[in-house]
C-alpha positions in Angstrom: -93.0 -3.4 19.0 -89.4 -2.2 19.5 -87.9 0.6 17.6 -85.3 -0.4 15.0 -82.0 1.3 15.4 -78.8 1.3 13.5 -76.1 -0.3 15.8 -73.2 1.6 14.1 -74.9 4.9 14.8 -75.8 3.9 18.3 -72.2 3.0 19.0 -70.9 6.2 17.6 -73.4 8.2 19.6 -72.4 6.4 22.8 -68.7 7.0 22.0 -69.3 10.7 21.5 -71.2 10.9 24.7 -68.4 9.3 26.6 -65.8 11.6 25.0 -67.9 14.6 25.9 -68.0 13.4 29.6 -64.2 13.0 29.6 -63.8 16.5 28.0 -66.0 18.1 30.7 -63.9 16.4 33.4 -60.7 17.6 31.7 -62.1 21.2 31.5 -62.7 21.1 35.3 -59.4 19.6 36.1 -57.0 21.5 33.8 -59.0 24.4 32.5 -57.6 27.5 34.2 -57.2 30.9 32.7 -53.7 32.5 32.3 -54.7 35.0 35.0 -55.5 32.2 37.4 -52.2 30.4 36.7 -50.3 33.7 37.2 -52.1 34.4 40.4 -51.4 31.0 41.8 -47.7 31.2 40.8 -47.4 34.6 42.5 -49.0 33.4 45.7 -46.8 30.4 45.8 -43.6 32.5 45.3 -44.7 34.9 48.0 -45.4 32.1 50.5 -42.0 30.5 49.7 -40.2 33.8 50.1 -41.9 34.4 53.5 -40.9 30.9 54.6 -37.3 31.4 53.5 -37.2 34.7 55.4 -38.1 32.9 58.7 -35.3 30.4 58.5 -32.4 30.7 60.9 -29.0 30.3 59.5 -26.4 28.8 61.8 -22.7 29.3 61.3 -20.9 26.1 60.4 -19.4 24.8 63.6 -17.8 21.4 64.1 -19.8 19.1 66.3 -18.1 17.5 69.3 
């Protein structure tokens, strides 16, 4: 014989489970510490600065 369940409670339990899965995914995607964000920002700025230093600037000369 099948177990009798309350459908309202079963729906709420399923919804909570789905929200928890979404929360876990969001923690993996967006969850970075302030130190990690600062480090990434510093590395990006350093790489951009190194790239800018390697650029050659040409004097403006009219093309013929």
